[in-house]
A tleap script that builds the chain and sets N, CA, C and O, in Angstrom:
source leaprc.protein.ff14SB
mol = sequence {
  NMET ARG SER GLU LEU ARG LYS LYS ILE SER
  GLU VAL CYS ALA ARG LYS ILE GLY VAL LYS
  GLY GLU SER VAL GLY LEU SER PHE TYR ALA
  PHE PHE ALA ASN LYS ASN ASP ASP PRO GLU
  LEU LEU MET GLU ALA ALA THR TRP TRP ILE
  LYS THR HIE GLU LEU ASN HIE PHE GLU LYS
  ALA THR LYS ILE LYS GLN MET VAL GLU ALA
  GLY CILE
}
set mol.1.N position { -22.541 23.934 36.147 }
set mol.1.CA position { -22.166 23.246 34.929 }
set mol.1.C position { -23.436 22.889 34.168 }
set mol.1.O position { -24.409 22.403 34.745 }
set mol.2.N position { -23.411 23.138 32.869 }
set mol.2.CA position { -24.602 22.842 32.059 }
set mol.2.C position { -24.876 21.347 31.972 }
set mol.2.O position { -23.966 20.521 32.043 }
set mol.3.N position { -26.144 21.027 31.818 }
set mol.3.CA position { -26.573 19.626 31.850 }
set mol.3.C position { -25.949 18.794 30.732 }
set mol.3.O position { -25.673 17.611 30.932 }
set mol.4.N position { -25.725 19.380 29.575 }
set mol.4.CA position { -25.111 18.636 28.467 }
set mol.4.C position { -23.704 18.154 28.845 }
set mol.4.O position { -23.308 17.044 28.489 }
set mol.5.N position { -22.956 18.991 29.565 }
set mol.5.CA position { -21.605 18.603 29.986 }
set mol.5.C position { -21.679 17.545 31.078 }
set mol.5.O position { -20.900 16.591 31.060 }
set mol.6.N position { -22.594 17.693 32.022 }
set mol.6.CA position { -22.753 16.675 33.071 }
set mol.6.C position { -23.060 15.315 32.459 }
set mol.6.O position { -22.492 14.299 32.860 }
set mol.7.N position { -23.958 15.306 31.492 }
set mol.7.CA position { -24.328 14.055 30.830 }
set mol.7.C position { -23.127 13.445 30.110 }
set mol.7.O position { -22.881 12.243 30.209 }
set mol.8.N position { -22.394 14.266 29.398 }
set mol.8.CA position { -21.215 13.801 28.662 }
set mol.8.C position { -20.173 13.209 29.614 }
set mol.8.O position { -19.620 12.143 29.344 }
set mol.9.N position { -19.905 13.896 30.718 }
set mol.9.CA position { -18.926 13.426 31.700 }
set mol.9.C position { -19.370 12.093 32.291 }
set mol.9.O position { -18.572 11.162 32.404 }
set mol.10.N position { -20.632 12.005 32.663 }
set mol.10.CA position { -21.156 10.762 33.240 }
set mol.10.C position { -21.021 9.600 32.260 }
set mol.10.O position { -20.615 8.504 32.645 }
set mol.11.N position { -21.360 9.838 31.002 }
set mol.11.CA position { -21.271 8.792 29.980 }
set mol.11.C position { -19.835 8.347 29.729 }
set mol.11.O position { -19.559 7.151 29.634 }
set mol.12.N position { -18.922 9.310 29.622 }
set mol.12.CA position { -17.512 8.972 29.387 }
set mol.12.C position { -16.954 8.198 30.570 }
set mol.12.O position { -16.246 7.208 30.382 }
set mol.13.N position { -17.261 8.634 31.783 }
set mol.13.CA position { -16.787 7.923 32.973 }
set mol.13.C position { -17.312 6.488 32.988 }
set mol.13.O position { -16.557 5.550 33.246 }
set mol.14.N position { -18.596 6.322 32.713 }
set mol.14.CA position { -19.193 4.982 32.707 }
set mol.14.C position { -18.510 4.096 31.671 }
set mol.14.O position { -18.223 2.929 31.936 }
set mol.15.N position { -18.251 4.652 30.495 }
set mol.15.CA position { -17.593 3.885 29.435 }
set mol.15.C position { -16.176 3.482 29.833 }
set mol.15.O position { -15.776 2.336 29.632 }
set mol.16.N position { -15.416 4.422 30.397 }
set mol.16.CA position { -14.037 4.134 30.831 }
set mol.16.C position { -14.025 3.085 31.940 }
set mol.16.O position { -13.194 2.177 31.928 }
set mol.17.N position { -14.939 3.208 32.894 }
set mol.17.CA position { -15.037 2.242 33.992 }
set mol.17.C position { -15.386 0.866 33.437 }
set mol.17.O position { -14.822 -0.141 33.865 }
set mol.18.N position { -16.305 0.823 32.494 }
set mol.18.CA position { -16.714 -0.439 31.889 }
set mol.18.C position { -15.582 -1.142 31.159 }
set mol.18.O position { -15.500 -2.370 31.168 }
set mol.19.N position { -14.713 -0.370 30.530 }
set mol.19.CA position { -13.609 -0.939 29.751 }
set mol.19.C position { -12.402 -1.265 30.630 }
set mol.19.O position { -11.801 -2.330 30.493 }
set mol.20.N position { -12.051 -0.351 31.528 }
set mol.20.CA position { -10.793 -0.481 32.276 }
set mol.20.C position { -10.955 -0.796 33.753 }
set mol.20.O position { -9.964 -1.037 34.441 }
set mol.21.N position { -12.187 -0.800 34.254 }
set mol.21.CA position { -12.414 -1.141 35.647 }
set mol.21.C position { -12.545 0.059 36.569 }
set mol.21.O position { -12.341 1.205 36.169 }
set mol.22.N position { -12.889 -0.236 37.803 }
set mol.22.CA position { -13.173 0.778 38.824 }
set mol.22.C position { -11.986 1.682 39.167 }
set mol.22.O position { -12.179 2.790 39.667 }
set mol.23.N position { -10.780 1.226 38.906 }
set mol.23.CA position { -9.612 2.009 39.309 }
set mol.23.C position { -9.099 2.946 38.227 }
set mol.23.O position { -8.074 3.602 38.414 }
set mol.24.N position { -9.797 3.020 37.094 }
set mol.24.CA position { -9.328 3.861 35.998 }
set mol.24.C position { -9.366 5.335 36.392 }
set mol.24.O position { -10.315 5.810 37.016 }
set mol.25.N position { -8.308 6.038 36.008 }
set mol.25.CA position { -8.225 7.467 36.241 }
set mol.25.C position { -8.362 8.215 34.933 }
set mol.25.O position { -8.141 7.656 33.859 }
set mol.26.N position { -8.730 9.490 35.029 }
set mol.26.CA position { -8.820 10.318 33.837 }
set mol.26.C position { -8.655 11.776 34.197 }
set mol.26.O position { -8.729 12.160 35.364 }
set mol.27.N position { -8.431 12.582 33.175 }
set mol.27.CA position { -8.386 14.031 33.354 }
set mol.27.C position { -9.578 14.632 32.630 }
set mol.27.O position { -10.297 13.922 31.926 }
set mol.28.N position { -9.794 15.923 32.791 }
set mol.28.CA position { -10.947 16.537 32.137 }
set mol.28.C position { -10.809 16.534 30.620 }
set mol.28.O position { -11.799 16.708 29.909 }
set mol.29.N position { -9.612 16.342 30.126 }
set mol.29.CA position { -9.411 16.249 28.676 }
set mol.29.C position { -10.088 15.005 28.093 }
set mol.29.O position { -10.352 14.964 26.892 }
set mol.30.N position { -10.370 14.011 28.901 }
set mol.30.CA position { -10.994 12.770 28.424 }
set mol.30.C position { -12.389 13.010 27.855 }
set mol.30.O position { -12.925 12.147 27.160 }
set mol.31.N position { -12.979 14.155 28.135 }
set mol.31.CA position { -14.342 14.435 27.705 }
set mol.31.C position { -14.400 15.172 26.370 }
set mol.31.O position { -15.476 15.555 25.911 }
set mol.32.N position { -13.234 15.368 25.750 }
set mol.32.CA position { -13.154 16.163 24.534 }
set mol.32.C position { -12.296 15.477 23.483 }
set mol.32.O position { -11.430 14.663 23.803 }
set mol.33.N position { -12.549 15.817 22.229 }
set mol.33.CA position { -11.734 15.327 21.120 }
set mol.33.C position { -10.353 15.975 21.207 }
set mol.33.O position { -10.155 16.927 21.962 }
set mol.34.N position { -9.424 15.468 20.450 }
set mol.34.CA position { -8.063 16.011 20.458 }
set mol.34.C position { -7.950 17.346 19.737 }
set mol.34.O position { -6.851 17.864 19.541 }
set mol.35.N position { -9.070 17.889 19.351 }
set mol.35.CA position { -9.061 19.220 18.759 }
set mol.35.C position { -9.970 20.120 19.583 }
set mol.35.O position { -10.923 19.656 20.209 }
set mol.36.N position { -9.675 21.367 19.574 }
set mol.36.CA position { -10.403 22.339 20.386 }
set mol.36.C position { -11.596 22.863 19.589 }
set mol.36.O position { -11.577 23.989 19.093 }
set mol.37.N position { -12.641 22.028 19.473 }
set mol.37.CA position { -13.800 22.419 18.670 }
set mol.37.C position { -14.904 23.098 19.478 }
set mol.37.O position { -15.868 23.599 18.900 }
set mol.38.N position { -14.778 23.122 20.802 }
set mol.38.CA position { -15.746 23.817 21.649 }
set mol.38.C position { -15.020 24.408 22.857 }
set mol.38.O position { -15.114 23.874 23.962 }
set mol.39.N position { -14.290 25.520 22.644 }
set mol.39.CA position { -13.479 26.088 23.723 }
set mol.39.C position { -14.269 26.498 24.963 }
set mol.39.O position { -13.755 26.401 26.077 }
set mol.40.N position { -15.501 26.952 24.790 }
set mol.40.CA position { -16.305 27.355 25.955 }
set mol.40.C position { -16.629 26.157 26.845 }
set mol.40.O position { -16.554 26.252 28.070 }
set mol.41.N position { -16.989 25.034 26.230 }
set mol.41.CA position { -17.304 23.831 27.000 }
set mol.41.C position { -16.050 23.280 27.682 }
set mol.41.O position { -16.100 22.834 28.828 }
set mol.42.N position { -14.930 23.318 26.963 }
set mol.42.CA position { -13.655 22.883 27.541 }
set mol.42.C position { -13.294 23.733 28.756 }
set mol.42.O position { -12.876 23.200 29.784 }
set mol.43.N position { -13.450 25.041 28.646 }
set mol.43.CA position { -13.130 25.923 29.771 }
set mol.43.C position { -14.085 25.720 30.937 }
set mol.43.O position { -13.692 25.850 32.096 }
set mol.44.N position { -15.328 25.406 30.636 }
set mol.44.CA position { -16.292 25.122 31.698 }
set mol.44.C position { -15.867 23.882 32.484 }
set mol.44.O position { -15.904 23.873 33.715 }
set mol.45.N position { -15.464 22.838 31.758 }
set mol.45.CA position { -14.993 21.613 32.417 }
set mol.45.C position { -13.711 21.874 33.193 }
set mol.45.O position { -13.562 21.406 34.322 }
set mol.46.N position { -12.790 22.615 32.599 }
set mol.46.CA position { -11.519 22.923 33.264 }
set mol.46.C position { -11.744 23.737 34.536 }
set mol.46.O position { -11.125 23.475 35.568 }
set mol.47.N position { -12.621 24.712 34.457 }
set mol.47.CA position { -12.921 25.546 35.630 }
set mol.47.C position { -13.524 24.710 36.746 }
set mol.47.O position { -13.122 24.833 37.903 }
set mol.48.N position { -14.497 23.851 36.403 }
set mol.48.CA position { -15.122 22.972 37.396 }
set mol.48.C position { -14.078 22.075 38.044 }
set mol.48.O position { -14.067 21.910 39.264 }
set mol.49.N position { -13.201 21.494 37.227 }
set mol.49.CA position { -12.205 20.524 37.684 }
set mol.49.C position { -11.100 21.197 38.493 }
set mol.49.O position { -10.792 20.760 39.603 }
set mol.50.N position { -10.505 22.249 37.951 }
set mol.50.CA position { -9.298 22.848 38.528 }
set mol.50.C position { -9.616 23.923 39.564 }
set mol.50.O position { -9.130 23.877 40.694 }
set mol.51.N position { -10.426 24.875 39.170 }
set mol.51.CA position { -10.656 26.032 40.031 }
set mol.51.C position { -11.701 25.771 41.106 }
set mol.51.O position { -11.490 26.098 42.274 }
set mol.52.N position { -12.825 25.184 40.714 }
set mol.52.CA position { -13.911 24.986 41.671 }
set mol.52.C position { -13.592 23.894 42.687 }
set mol.52.O position { -13.795 24.081 43.886 }
set mol.53.N position { -13.091 22.750 42.206 }
set mol.53.CA position { -12.892 21.602 43.089 }
set mol.53.C position { -11.441 21.270 43.385 }
set mol.53.O position { -11.165 20.364 44.171 }
set mol.54.N position { -10.500 21.993 42.763 }
set mol.54.CA position { -9.066 21.797 42.997 }
set mol.54.C position { -8.670 20.323 42.920 }
set mol.54.O position { -7.937 19.817 43.769 }
set mol.55.N position { -9.172 19.645 41.879 }
set mol.55.CA position { -8.864 18.230 41.683 }
set mol.55.C position { -7.479 18.070 41.075 }
set mol.55.O position { -6.969 18.979 40.420 }
set mol.56.N position { -6.874 16.910 41.297 }
set mol.56.CA position { -5.591 16.592 40.686 }
set mol.56.C position { -5.771 16.426 39.186 }
set mol.56.O position { -6.896 16.305 38.700 }
set mol.57.N position { -4.670 16.419 38.457 }
set mol.57.CA position { -4.757 16.266 37.006 }
set mol.57.C position { -5.491 14.974 36.640 }
set mol.57.O position { -6.350 14.973 35.759 }
set mol.58.N position { -5.148 13.876 37.319 }
set mol.58.CA position { -5.849 12.613 37.116 }
set mol.58.C position { -6.619 12.263 38.371 }
set mol.58.O position { -6.091 12.331 39.481 }
set mol.59.N position { -7.880 11.885 38.182 }
set mol.59.CA position { -8.737 11.456 39.283 }
set mol.59.C position { -9.438 10.166 38.863 }
set mol.59.O position { -9.530 9.862 37.674 }
set mol.60.N position { -9.924 9.422 39.827 }
set mol.60.CA position { -10.671 8.193 39.547 }
set mol.60.C position { -11.972 8.557 38.836 }
set mol.60.O position { -12.680 9.480 39.240 }
set mol.61.N position { -12.272 7.821 37.775 }
set mol.61.CA position { -13.506 8.062 37.027 }
set mol.61.C position { -14.730 7.867 37.915 }
set mol.61.O position { -15.731 8.566 37.756 }
set mol.62.N position { -14.655 6.922 38.848 }
set mol.62.CA position { -15.791 6.690 39.753 }
set mol.62.C position { -16.074 7.932 40.596 }
set mol.62.O position { -17.233 8.283 40.816 }
set mol.63.N position { -15.028 8.591 41.064 }
set mol.63.CA position { -15.184 9.797 41.881 }
set mol.63.C position { -15.828 10.919 41.061 }
set mol.63.O position { -16.760 11.577 41.525 }
set mol.64.N position { -15.334 11.129 39.860 }
set mol.64.CA position { -15.859 12.196 39.007 }
set mol.64.C position { -17.315 11.922 38.646 }
set mol.64.O position { -18.147 12.829 38.679 }
set mol.65.N position { -17.617 10.692 38.308 }
set mol.65.CA position { -18.985 10.320 37.944 }
set mol.65.C position { -19.929 10.581 39.121 }
set mol.65.O position { -21.016 11.127 38.935 }
set mol.66.N position { -19.525 10.199 40.310 }
set mol.66.CA position { -20.356 10.415 41.499 }
set mol.66.C position { -20.571 11.910 41.754 }
set mol.66.O position { -21.681 12.334 42.075 }
set mol.67.N position { -19.521 12.696 41.612 }
set mol.67.CA position { -19.619 14.143 41.840 }
set mol.67.C position { -20.579 14.777 40.847 }
set mol.67.O position { -21.445 15.566 41.225 }
set mol.68.N position { -20.424 14.434 39.589 }
set mol.68.CA position { -21.258 15.039 38.539 }
set mol.68.C position { -22.708 14.625 38.708 }
set mol.68.O position { -23.606 15.459 38.589 }
set mol.69.N position { -22.948 13.370 38.980 }
set mol.69.CA position { -24.327 12.899 39.136 }
set mol.69.C position { -24.987 13.440 40.404 }
set mol.69.O position { -26.211 13.544 40.469 }
set mol.70.N position { -24.185 13.782 41.408 }
set mol.70.CA position { -24.722 14.386 42.631 }
set mol.70.C position { -24.943 15.897 42.495 }
set mol.70.O position { -25.496 16.537 43.389 }
set mol.71.N position { -24.505 16.447 41.376 }
set mol.71.CA position { -24.687 17.881 41.137 }
set mol.71.C position { -23.670 18.741 41.833 }
set mol.71.O position { -23.889 19.936 42.033 }
set mol.72.N position { -22.560 18.149 42.205 }
set mol.72.CA position { -21.504 18.904 42.913 }
set mol.72.C position { -20.707 19.718 41.927 }
set mol.72.O position { -19.775 20.422 42.317 }
savepdb mol mol.pdb
quit
């Protein structure tokens, strides 16, 4: 996964955790606007989430943040 996407995911997770607490869940769609303005980046996130790690549709933001920051 490219570093720009890792940074974006980490920032969004931190923001969601800060607002809603440690138990907040999210999907990979949380990292994108409601319009498909960067399909390649969206597919990269979807592939990492669904195909590579077989994550559920919603996962804890803390888990995703830890995975991304660990380079998994």
